[in-house]
C-alpha positions as CSV (number, residue, x, y, z in Angstrom):
1,M,0.0,0.0,0.0
2,A,2.8,2.4,0.8
3,K,4.3,1.9,-2.7
4,Q,1.0,3.1,-4.2
5,D,0.7,6.3,-2.2
6,P,3.8,8.6,-2.2
7,M,2.8,10.4,1.0
8,L,2.3,7.2,2.8
9,E,5.7,5.9,1.5
10,M,7.3,9.1,2.8
11,A,5.7,8.6,6.2
12,V,7.0,5.0,6.4
13,D,10.5,6.2,5.5
14,I,10.4,8.8,8.2
15,L,9.1,6.2,10.7
16,K,11.9,3.8,9.8
17,Q,14.5,6.6,10.1
18,A,13.2,7.6,13.5
19,S,13.3,4.1,14.8
20,L,17.0,3.6,14.0
21,D,19.7,3.7,16.6
22,P,21.8,6.9,16.6
23,E,24.8,5.5,14.7
24,T,22.6,3.9,12.0
25,R,20.5,7.1,11.8
26,M,23.6,9.1,11.2
27,Q,24.7,6.8,8.5
28,Y,21.3,6.9,6.9
29,E,21.2,10.7,7.0
30,A,24.7,10.9,5.5
31,R,23.7,8.6,2.7
32,E,20.6,10.6,2.0
33,K,22.7,13.8,1.8
34,A,25.1,12.2,-0.5
35,L,22.3,11.1,-2.8
36,K,20.9,14.6,-2.9
37,D,24.3,16.1,-3.6
38,I,24.8,13.7,-6.5
39,A,21.4,14.5,-7.9
40,S,22.3,18.2,-7.7
41,I,25.6,17.8,-9.4
42,R,23.9,15.9,-12.2
43,G,21.4,18.6,-12.6
44,D,24.1,21.2,-12.8
45,G,25.9,19.2,-15.5
46,K,22.7,18.9,-17.6
47,R,22.3,22.7,-17.4
48,E,25.9,23.3,-18.4
49,G,25.4,21.0,-21.4
50,K,22.2,22.8,-22.4
51,L,24.0,26.1,-22.3
52,E,26.9,24.8,-24.4
53,I,24.4,23.5,-27.0
54,A,22.6,26.8,-26.9
55,K,25.9,28.7,-27.6
56,K,26.6,26.5,-30.6
57,M,23.1,27.0,-31.9
58,I,23.4,30.8,-31.5
59,N,26.7,30.8,-33.3
60,K,25.0,29.0,-36.2
61,G,22.5,31.8,-36.4
62,M,19.5,29.7,-35.3
63,A,16.3,31.4,-34.1
64,L,16.3,32.1,-30.4
65,E,12.7,30.7,-30.1
66,L,13.9,27.4,-31.6
67,I,16.9,27.3,-29.3
68,A,14.8,27.9,-26.2
69,E,12.4,25.1,-27.3
70,M,15.1,22.6,-28.1
71,T,17.2,23.2,-25.0
72,E,14.3,23.7,-22.7
73,L,16.0,26.9,-21.5
74,P,13.8,30.0,-20.8
75,F,13.7,32.3,-23.9
76,E,15.0,35.2,-21.8
77,E,18.1,33.2,-20.8
78,V,18.8,32.3,-24.4
79,E,18.4,36.0,-25.4
80,A,20.8,37.0,-22.6
81,L,23.3,34.4,-23.7
82,K,23.2,35.7,-27.2
83,N,23.8,39.3,-26.0
84,K,26.7,38.1,-23.9
85,L,28.2,36.3,-27.0
86,T,27.9,39.3,-29.3
């Protein structure tokens, strides 16, 4: 049942964490922090990749609207990137 309801699953996880002994809880929290840090780094890497692709598209003279659509970057950001490059 917990696997079907995200809120219930989260509550079960919190209950499991609270019932751990202090050392195990510390290890659990350290692991959770590491997983969040890794996810953040991956997100930053994806963003950097999108910006590099956008720069190449701008240099090829492609339409800013198309660049924003294809890279999923906000139009204003693509426009600012173009202004920065020129």
